[in-house]
VOLUM-203548 format. One record per residue (C-alpha): residue in one letter; x, y, z; residue number from 0. Coordinates in Angstrom, 3 decimals. Layout:
BEGIN
 type       c1       c2       c3 seq
    a        X        Y        Z NUM
...
***
This chain:
BEGIN
 type       c1       c2       c3 seq
    x  -70.439 -159.083  -29.483   0
    x  -68.706 -161.512  -31.834   1
    x  -65.686 -160.301  -33.656   2
    x  -66.137 -162.879  -36.415   3
    x  -66.176 -161.316  -39.831   4
    x  -67.966 -162.935  -42.717   5
    x  -65.969 -163.805  -45.831   6
    x  -67.248 -163.055  -49.371   7
    x  -68.094 -166.736  -49.639   8
    x  -70.361 -166.451  -46.560   9
    x  -72.113 -163.466  -48.123  10
    x  -72.899 -165.294  -51.286  11
    x  -74.189 -168.277  -49.262  12
    x  -76.475 -165.952  -47.325  13
    x  -77.784 -164.428  -50.525  14
    x  -78.947 -167.795  -51.747  15
    x  -80.093 -169.131  -48.312  16
    x  -83.771 -168.187  -48.928  17
    x  -83.988 -170.885  -51.606  18
    x  -83.152 -173.607  -49.046  19
    x  -86.902 -174.210  -48.753  20
    x  -86.692 -175.783  -52.207  21
    x  -84.628 -178.639  -50.777  22
    x  -86.750 -179.099  -47.716  23
    x  -90.205 -178.668  -49.144  24
    x  -90.087 -179.728  -52.746  25
    x  -87.076 -181.647  -54.081  26
    x  -86.799 -183.904  -51.065  27
    x  -90.443 -184.876  -51.103  28
    x  -91.634 -182.244  -48.734  29
    x  -95.265 -183.397  -48.993  30
    x  -98.338 -183.076  -51.120  31
    x  -99.152 -179.587  -49.947  32
    x  -95.877 -178.127  -51.154  33
    x  -96.134 -179.931  -54.498  34
    x  -99.724 -178.677  -54.938  35
    x  -98.575 -175.055  -54.309  36
    x  -95.828 -175.459  -56.971  37
    x  -98.294 -176.979  -59.469  38
    x -100.732 -174.183  -58.780  39
    x  -98.003 -171.643  -59.525  40
    x  -97.029 -173.511  -62.716  41
    x -100.663 -173.388  -63.900  42
    x -100.759 -169.594  -63.227  43
    x  -97.394 -169.047  -64.885  44
    x  -98.611 -171.060  -67.931  45
    x -101.655 -168.833  -68.211  46
    x  -99.444 -165.791  -67.945  47
    x  -97.167 -166.999  -70.792  48
    x -100.233 -167.822  -72.960  49
    x -101.538 -164.335  -72.239  50
    x  -98.290 -162.741  -73.352  51
    x  -98.209 -164.882  -76.498  52
    x -101.715 -163.564  -77.419  53
    x -100.792 -160.020  -76.436  54
    x  -97.627 -160.014  -78.502  55
    x  -99.286 -161.840  -81.405  56
    x -102.038 -159.298  -81.730  57
    x -100.204 -156.086  -80.866  58
    x  -96.425 -156.315  -81.400  59
    x  -94.555 -156.341  -84.655  60
    x  -92.010 -158.810  -83.171  61
    x  -89.303 -157.020  -85.070  62
    x  -86.719 -159.768  -85.091  63
    x  -89.108 -162.314  -86.502  64
    x  -90.274 -159.783  -89.035  65
    x  -86.691 -159.628  -90.365  66
    x  -86.663 -163.523  -90.727  67
    x  -90.155 -163.545  -92.326  68
    x  -89.251 -160.708  -94.753  69
    x  -86.117 -162.555  -95.868  70
    x  -88.297 -165.516  -96.655  71
    x  -90.664 -163.196  -98.560  72
    x  -87.632 -161.906 -100.626  73
    x  -86.572 -165.454 -101.448  74
    x  -90.061 -166.353 -102.604  75
    x  -90.056 -163.227 -104.831  76
    x  -86.638 -164.198 -106.298  77
    x  -84.936 -161.226 -104.605  78
    x  -81.971 -160.852 -102.341  79
    x  -82.811 -161.277  -98.606  80
    x  -80.052 -158.736  -97.813  81
    x  -81.674 -155.853  -99.628  82
    x  -84.493 -153.642  -98.400  83
    x  -87.268 -154.073 -101.033  84
    x  -89.581 -151.361  -99.631  85
    x  -90.305 -150.034 -103.164  86
    x  -91.815 -153.311 -104.369  87
    x  -95.576 -153.591 -104.826  88
    x  -96.682 -154.685 -102.286  89
    x  -93.618 -153.676 -100.231  90
    x  -91.307 -156.428  -99.024  91
    x  -90.350 -154.498  -95.863  92
    x  -89.907 -155.703  -92.304  93
    x  -91.577 -152.655  -90.703  94
    x  -88.302 -151.420  -89.207  95
    x  -85.353 -151.271  -91.704  96
    x  -84.266 -147.727  -92.606  97
    x  -81.254 -148.661  -94.726  98
    x  -80.849 -149.890  -98.298  99
    x  -79.809 -153.213  -96.764 100
    x  -82.226 -155.430  -94.801 101
    x  -81.859 -156.434  -91.123 102
    x  -81.335 -160.094  -91.986 103
    x  -77.879 -161.162  -90.772 104
    x  -77.730 -164.914  -91.323 105
    x  -76.463 -167.161  -94.119 106
    x  -78.463 -167.308  -97.389 107
    x  -79.704 -170.863  -96.597 108
    x  -81.385 -169.512  -93.374 109
    x  -83.476 -167.211  -95.542 110
    x  -84.513 -170.205  -97.699 111
    x  -85.607 -172.041  -94.565 112
    x  -87.944 -169.181  -93.765 113
    x  -89.426 -169.117  -97.196 114
    x  -92.167 -171.737  -96.438 115
    x  -93.225 -169.784  -93.348 116
    x  -93.367 -166.604  -95.378 117
    x  -96.168 -168.236  -97.466 118
    x  -98.359 -168.010  -94.447 119
    x -100.059 -164.745  -93.419 120
    x  -97.715 -162.881  -91.124 121
    x -100.259 -162.862  -88.300 122
    x -100.471 -166.695  -88.417 123
    x  -96.700 -167.172  -88.803 124
    x  -96.116 -165.080  -85.639 125
    x  -98.135 -167.541  -83.496 126
    x  -96.444 -170.527  -85.124 127
    x  -93.019 -169.081  -84.417 128
    x  -93.758 -168.321  -80.778 129
    x  -95.125 -171.835  -80.291 130
    x  -91.952 -173.305  -81.805 131
    x  -89.833 -171.175  -79.505 132
    x  -91.653 -172.221  -76.325 133
    x  -91.589 -175.908  -77.426 134
    x  -87.864 -175.644  -78.145 135
    x  -87.068 -174.179  -74.700 136
    x  -89.150 -176.789  -72.876 137
    x  -87.530 -179.596  -74.836 138
    x  -84.068 -178.129  -74.022 139
    x  -84.980 -178.207  -70.343 140
    x  -85.988 -181.859  -70.615 141
    x  -82.724 -182.719  -72.336 142
    x  -80.791 -180.917  -69.587 143
    x  -82.489 -182.927  -66.893 144
    x  -81.118 -186.135  -68.423 145
    x  -77.705 -184.720  -69.338 146
    x  -77.001 -183.262  -65.907 147
    x  -77.885 -186.549  -64.267 148
    x  -79.786 -184.778  -61.438 149
    x  -82.193 -186.875  -59.462 150
    x  -85.090 -184.402  -59.565 151
    x  -88.250 -185.670  -57.960 152
    x  -91.634 -184.563  -59.215 153
    x  -91.598 -181.315  -57.249 154
    x  -88.147 -180.449  -58.527 155
    x  -89.209 -180.893  -62.147 156
    x  -92.210 -178.694  -61.719 157
    x  -90.123 -176.107  -59.929 158
    x  -87.695 -176.061  -62.914 159
    x  -90.664 -175.521  -65.234 160
    x  -92.018 -172.786  -62.999 161
    x  -88.659 -171.052  -63.008 162
    x  -88.538 -171.271  -66.817 163
    x  -92.059 -170.001  -67.356 164
    x  -91.290 -166.968  -65.145 165
    x  -87.721 -166.495  -66.415 166
    x  -87.702 -162.853  -67.557 167
    x  -85.627 -163.321  -70.776 168
    x  -88.407 -165.559  -72.089 169
    x  -90.669 -162.499  -72.528 170
    x  -88.174 -160.455  -74.728 171
    x  -87.585 -163.726  -76.642 172
    x  -91.257 -163.960  -77.475 173
    x  -91.807 -160.272  -77.965 174
    x  -88.947 -159.808  -80.382 175
    x  -89.456 -163.244  -82.020 176
    x  -85.776 -164.202  -81.887 177
    x  -84.338 -167.559  -82.975 178
    x  -82.647 -168.333  -79.614 179
    x  -85.148 -171.045  -78.602 180
    x  -84.196 -173.170  -81.646 181
    x  -80.514 -172.392  -81.187 182
    x  -80.749 -173.460  -77.522 183
    x  -82.357 -176.782  -78.527 184
    x  -79.639 -177.555  -81.082 185
    x  -76.829 -176.657  -78.719 186
    x  -78.317 -178.484  -75.724 187
    x  -78.896 -181.631  -77.802 188
    x  -75.342 -181.503  -79.091 189
    x  -73.870 -181.053  -75.588 190
    x  -76.082 -183.864  -74.246 191
    x  -74.781 -186.264  -76.887 192
    x  -71.181 -185.182  -76.346 193
    x  -71.485 -185.637  -72.572 194
    x  -72.881 -189.128  -73.015 195
    x  -69.908 -189.999  -75.249 196
    x  -72.017 -191.324  -78.059 197
    x  -73.124 -190.110  -81.492 198
    x  -70.365 -187.481  -81.611 199
    x  -70.901 -187.255  -85.370 200
    x  -74.566 -186.217  -84.872 201
    x  -73.448 -183.774  -82.123 202
    x  -71.086 -182.089  -84.546 203
    x  -73.795 -181.750  -87.186 204
    x  -76.144 -180.260  -84.640 205
    x  -73.463 -177.724  -83.686 206
    x  -73.075 -176.739  -87.376 207
    x  -76.848 -176.244  -87.604 208
    x  -76.749 -174.090  -84.475 209
    x  -74.027 -172.070  -86.153 210
    x  -76.435 -171.447  -89.026 211
    x  -78.760 -169.879  -86.406 212
    x  -76.084 -168.126  -84.387 213
    x  -72.614 -167.639  -85.896 214
    x  -70.894 -167.298  -82.540 215
    x  -71.701 -170.941  -81.728 216
    x  -68.515 -171.622  -83.743 217
    x  -66.491 -170.303  -80.791 218
    x  -66.935 -173.647  -79.049 219
    x  -64.690 -175.364  -81.677 220
    x  -61.336 -174.521  -80.046 221
    x  -62.492 -176.427  -76.929 222
    x  -63.789 -179.299  -79.026 223
    x  -60.341 -179.543  -80.534 224
    x  -58.654 -179.165  -77.123 225
    x  -60.713 -182.019  -75.707 226
    x  -59.760 -184.205  -78.753 227
    x  -63.313 -184.718  -79.812 228
    x  -62.304 -185.337  -83.351 229
    x  -65.545 -187.094  -84.311 230
    x  -67.460 -183.981  -83.210 231
    x  -65.194 -181.882  -85.429 232
    x  -65.697 -184.327  -88.295 233
    x  -69.466 -184.074  -87.726 234
    x  -69.207 -180.291  -87.679 235
    x  -67.350 -180.373  -91.012 236
    x  -69.999 -182.693  -92.502 237
    x  -72.652 -180.368  -91.313 238
    x  -70.859 -177.344  -92.856 239
    x  -70.453 -179.299  -96.118 240
    x  -74.210 -180.054  -96.138 241
    x  -75.008 -176.376  -95.439 242
    x  -72.710 -175.131  -98.184 243
    x  -74.051 -177.738 -100.643 244
    x  -77.650 -176.853  -99.808 245
    x  -76.769 -173.166 -100.147 246
    x  -75.287 -173.737 -103.537 247
    x  -78.303 -175.785 -104.666 248
    x  -81.053 -173.477 -103.346 249
    x  -79.341 -170.074 -103.450 250
    x  -76.534 -170.506 -105.967 251
    x  -72.745 -170.329 -105.421 252
    x  -72.741 -166.597 -106.196 253
    x  -75.096 -165.799 -103.312 254
    x  -72.777 -167.608 -100.854 255
    x  -69.697 -165.842 -102.225 256
    x  -71.457 -162.489 -102.161 257
    x  -72.409 -163.065  -98.529 258
    x  -68.801 -163.762  -97.605 259
    x  -67.360 -160.830  -99.559 260
    x  -69.974 -158.121  -99.071 261
    x  -72.609 -158.894  -96.486 262
    x  -70.495 -160.518  -93.719 263
    x  -67.969 -157.649  -93.536 264
    x  -70.810 -155.108  -93.356 265
    x  -72.591 -157.158  -90.700 266
    x  -69.376 -157.603  -88.685 267
    x  -68.816 -153.861  -88.675 268
    x  -72.313 -152.364  -88.450 269
    x  -74.764 -155.134  -87.558 270
    x  -78.254 -154.073  -88.642 271
    x  -77.162 -150.442  -88.951 272
    x  -74.812 -148.599  -91.172 273
    x  -73.405 -145.110  -92.165 274
    x  -75.615 -142.313  -93.508 275
    x  -74.787 -143.126  -97.141 276
    x  -76.462 -146.508  -96.680 277
    x  -79.750 -144.970  -95.601 278
    x  -82.822 -145.710  -97.795 279
    x  -85.247 -143.089  -99.186 280
    x  -86.598 -141.589  -95.984 281
    x  -89.707 -140.208  -97.726 282
    x  -90.632 -143.678  -99.072 283
    x  -90.083 -145.319  -95.709 284
    x  -92.142 -142.624  -93.938 285
    x  -95.065 -143.299  -96.284 286
    x  -95.212 -146.859  -94.932 287
    x  -95.469 -145.768  -91.282 288
    x  -99.074 -145.051  -90.168 289
    x  -98.087 -143.047  -87.053 290
    x  -95.207 -142.731  -84.574 291
    x  -94.692 -145.939  -82.595 292
    x  -96.577 -148.008  -85.129 293
    x  -95.680 -149.848  -88.308 294
    x  -97.256 -152.047  -90.958 295
    x  -96.644 -155.589  -91.994 296
    x  -98.662 -157.720  -94.380 297
    x -101.486 -155.045  -94.375 298
    x -101.720 -155.081  -90.597 299
    x -100.765 -152.360  -88.130 300
    x  -98.642 -153.240  -85.132 301
    x  -96.857 -151.462  -82.282 302
    x  -93.125 -151.389  -82.923 303
    x  -92.601 -152.725  -79.432 304
    x  -94.867 -153.813  -76.559 305
    x  -92.178 -154.602  -74.041 306
    x  -89.354 -152.463  -72.589 307
    x  -86.337 -154.304  -71.347 308
    x  -82.621 -153.909  -70.677 309
    x  -81.183 -155.307  -73.892 310
    x  -77.452 -155.860  -73.334 311
    x  -76.036 -159.247  -72.193 312
    x  -72.578 -158.978  -73.735 313
    x  -69.264 -157.896  -72.178 314
    x  -68.358 -156.364  -75.581 315
    x  -70.922 -153.540  -75.019 316
    x  -69.760 -152.598  -71.566 317
    x  -66.941 -150.367  -70.332 318
    x  -64.601 -153.368  -70.618 319
    x  -65.414 -153.830  -74.285 320
    x  -65.043 -150.143  -75.008 321
    x  -61.688 -149.933  -73.304 322
    x  -60.490 -152.921  -75.342 323
    x  -61.728 -151.295  -78.473 324
    x  -59.790 -148.082  -77.699 325
    x  -56.612 -150.080  -76.956 326
    x  -56.953 -151.806  -80.360 327
    x  -57.507 -148.471  -82.058 328
    x  -54.488 -147.006  -80.295 329
    x  -52.424 -149.925  -81.607 330
    x  -53.754 -149.244  -85.148 331
    x  -55.531 -152.634  -85.148 332
    x  -59.087 -153.317  -86.238 333
    x  -61.476 -152.513  -83.356 334
    x  -64.903 -153.647  -84.586 335
    x  -67.189 -155.456  -82.032 336
    x  -66.187 -158.781  -83.626 337
    x  -62.503 -158.098  -83.083 338
    x  -63.160 -157.092  -79.480 339
    x  -65.202 -160.237  -79.047 340
    x  -62.401 -162.469  -80.320 341
    x  -59.909 -160.756  -77.904 342
    x  -62.242 -161.125  -74.886 343
    x  -62.899 -164.789  -75.822 344
    x  -59.148 -165.423  -76.069 345
    x  -58.669 -163.885  -72.672 346
    x  -61.390 -166.179  -71.281 347
    x  -59.574 -169.119  -72.810 348
    x  -56.344 -168.158  -71.026 349
    x  -58.134 -167.738  -67.697 350
    x  -59.803 -171.126  -68.033 351
    x  -56.422 -172.677  -68.672 352
    x  -54.998 -171.054  -65.580 353
    x  -57.977 -172.025  -63.396 354
    x  -58.750 -175.504  -64.685 355
    x  -55.419 -176.712  -65.993 356
    x  -55.401 -180.170  -67.478 357
    x  -59.128 -180.519  -66.778 358
    x  -59.587 -178.741  -70.086 359
    x  -58.550 -181.804  -71.972 360
    x  -58.991 -184.652  -69.431 361
    x  -61.878 -187.066  -69.696 362
    x  -64.787 -186.225  -67.409 363
    x  -67.869 -188.147  -66.145 364
    x  -71.015 -187.314  -68.145 365
    x  -72.454 -184.906  -65.612 366
    x  -69.232 -182.898  -65.268 367
    x  -68.730 -183.033  -69.039 368
    x  -72.091 -181.431  -69.514 369
    x  -71.291 -178.762  -67.016 370
    x  -68.062 -178.051  -68.843 371
    x  -69.895 -177.477  -72.126 372
    x  -72.461 -175.325  -70.343 373
    x  -69.553 -173.284  -69.012 374
    x  -68.228 -172.781  -72.552 375
    x  -71.690 -171.846  -73.835 376
    x  -71.973 -169.192  -71.116 377
    x  -68.549 -167.824  -71.974 378
    x  -69.673 -167.624  -75.595 379
    x  -72.763 -165.650  -74.522 380
    x  -70.646 -163.320  -72.374 381
    x  -68.055 -162.515  -75.043 382
    x  -70.102 -162.671  -78.316 383
    x  -70.643 -159.294  -79.976 384
    x  -74.414 -159.749  -80.508 385
    x  -75.606 -161.210  -77.243 386
    x  -78.838 -159.656  -76.070 387
    x  -81.235 -160.401  -73.319 388
    x  -83.107 -162.909  -75.547 389
    x  -79.915 -164.958  -75.813 390
    x  -79.862 -165.298  -71.944 391
    x  -82.549 -167.886  -72.378 392
    x  -79.578 -170.349  -72.822 393
    x  -79.017 -170.125  -69.051 394
    x  -82.117 -172.232  -68.362 395
    x  -80.162 -175.334  -69.424 396
    x  -78.505 -175.081  -65.966 397
    x  -81.729 -175.151  -64.044 398
    x  -81.729 -178.959  -63.475 399
    x  -78.143 -178.784  -62.165 400
    x  -78.924 -175.866  -59.841 401
    x  -82.214 -177.257  -58.436 402
    x  -80.757 -180.805  -58.148 403
    x  -77.691 -179.472  -56.312 404
    x  -79.850 -177.565  -53.835 405
    x  -81.877 -180.683  -53.185 406
    x  -78.757 -182.767  -52.619 407
    x  -78.122 -183.466  -48.943 408
    x  -74.397 -183.799  -49.660 409
    x  -74.108 -180.133  -50.743 410
    x  -76.088 -178.839  -47.782 411
    x  -75.850 -175.279  -49.062 412
    x  -72.117 -175.016  -48.467 413
    x  -70.818 -175.210  -52.001 414
    x  -69.635 -171.815  -53.271 415
    x  -69.839 -172.909  -56.943 416
    x  -73.401 -173.958  -56.707 417
    x  -74.222 -170.779  -54.765 418
    x  -72.788 -168.600  -57.531 419
    x  -74.609 -170.469  -60.293 420
    x  -77.895 -170.177  -58.424 421
    x  -77.188 -166.468  -57.665 422
    x  -76.564 -165.859  -61.399 423
    x  -79.683 -167.641  -62.449 424
    x  -81.786 -165.700  -59.933 425
    x  -80.271 -162.358  -61.148 426
    x  -81.155 -163.307  -64.807 427
    x  -84.611 -164.483  -63.683 428
    x  -85.610 -161.184  -61.988 429
    x  -87.343 -158.532  -64.151 430
    x  -85.046 -155.643  -64.934 431
    x  -85.548 -151.966  -64.067 432
    x  -87.301 -151.335  -67.367 433
    x  -90.203 -153.386  -66.049 434
    x  -90.174 -151.543  -62.697 435
    x  -88.693 -148.081  -63.481 436
    x  -89.272 -146.844  -59.884 437
    x  -87.587 -149.805  -58.256 438
    x  -84.006 -148.486  -58.406 439
    x  -83.170 -144.892  -57.327 440
    x  -80.417 -142.792  -58.902 441
    x  -78.595 -142.920  -62.201 442
    x  -75.590 -144.644  -60.880 443
    x  -77.547 -147.589  -59.589 444
    x  -79.551 -147.528  -62.806 445
    x  -76.365 -147.909  -64.873 446
    x  -75.281 -150.776  -62.550 447
    x  -78.597 -152.478  -62.960 448
    x  -78.329 -152.221  -66.722 449
    x  -75.508 -154.740  -66.511 450
    x  -77.572 -157.327  -64.714 451
    x  -77.426 -159.943  -67.428 452
    x  -73.664 -159.514  -67.775 453
    x  -73.339 -159.931  -64.015 454
    x  -75.543 -163.036  -64.150 455
    x  -73.395 -164.591  -66.788 456
    x  -70.209 -163.744  -64.938 457
    x  -71.620 -165.287  -61.741 458
    x  -72.556 -168.474  -63.640 459
    x  -69.105 -168.686  -65.331 460
    x  -67.253 -168.269  -62.011 461
    x  -69.591 -170.675  -60.281 462
    x  -69.051 -173.403  -62.924 463
    x  -65.306 -172.869  -62.779 464
    x  -65.360 -173.286  -58.987 465
    x  -67.548 -176.408  -59.296 466
    x  -65.162 -177.997  -61.853 467
    x  -62.120 -177.088  -59.783 468
    x  -63.708 -178.769  -56.760 469
    x  -64.225 -181.888  -58.867 470
    x  -60.561 -181.728  -59.915 471
    x  -59.375 -181.360  -56.287 472
    x  -61.559 -184.193  -55.005 473
    x  -60.442 -186.507  -57.731 474
    x  -56.866 -185.729  -56.865 475
    x  -57.395 -186.531  -53.211 476
    x  -59.583 -189.606  -53.742 477
    x  -60.056 -190.933  -57.288 478
    x  -62.878 -193.223  -56.085 479
    x  -64.899 -190.501  -54.305 480
    x  -68.149 -189.437  -56.077 481
    x  -68.522 -185.690  -56.665 482
    x  -71.800 -183.981  -55.870 483
***
């Protein structure tokens, strides 16, 4: 009997060993039969996604999109998108809000951008929004193939599409109607331009537009400054100027000031919720609800939700975040989720400095540059206060790198960084225990499984750090040696 003991690295490699067939059968031209099988599964997965689009469109409120649509309705009626106008005739109500404020969290200009869509019937707008989300995610995947410089053959491209179509966070994204598909497209396009070293001005403008969709995108700016991408910063400033100017033109300066003084502090502290004194008239709200579990929107009745899922994908809402919050409170410092998020992000910044050193500001080849920005995007997901499972759709931007690395004969399955990235993607891809409630026994394992998206993001972050460190070491040993 061998006394050899496997290291943790060996365990991770064994965990991802079953995907070696990808390299042999598909990405390396494993034959027409293998490609036919992949294409058949892509066809079936496409039908599945179309089926869910119809199912959600007909049955689910899609409560996040309803907040966007209702904000557009309020703008069209000349009202504030941040108030709950349930007493209007007909009610301008998103079908969920129980407070005097609405559930709309974004800048006033974002509500203006939803105003044209709010002119459509809600039922029609739902299908348009889901189509835009799917198109945005597929386009982001296409941009990632180019930016990561992976030599994916036909089978590899179809395998990436199959992985995307069956990626579990895609379903909550569609069911809730979130904006993460569009945000992913803007961020991916910006990172692709930055990695190619051209059109930095446009990249900065795209990042500012992504910030309009998701405020925490602004957390990438310290790294933009550290890498001395001053044209990107200038483009970001130009984008912010255009956003502020458009906000003043379409919303008025007072609306922008009110958002900064009143709405943003409330959102930072409570999110969509609030204290009891902010609750709306419960009797009036109850009169709009046809029966428990259902709600109304635009004279149609919908289920509040048609998909159960594990929602959290942020370190802020785990035991780590709660401990940091208690430490801040003990030190008599603000301990809102936003403050905890900034502290966790700062800690990540320090750990990156320790692990990557001068690679944080050194020039990198385009493929490694793109990996670096994907690392930063994943850290943003991990430490942002409002990261949910729908936001995990951002991880699909790493699919071309993962599949291309598996197919590369130079890696040969022995790269720990690649193994961790693939492991994280697979963990995020798997349906959670809410889809299969009998899959995991016991409460302790159930609590552990509830952190699966946080674990997935952590694995991806560590894997990308290892990959970039290996690049740094190889460049130190042999500046002319290509890195795979």
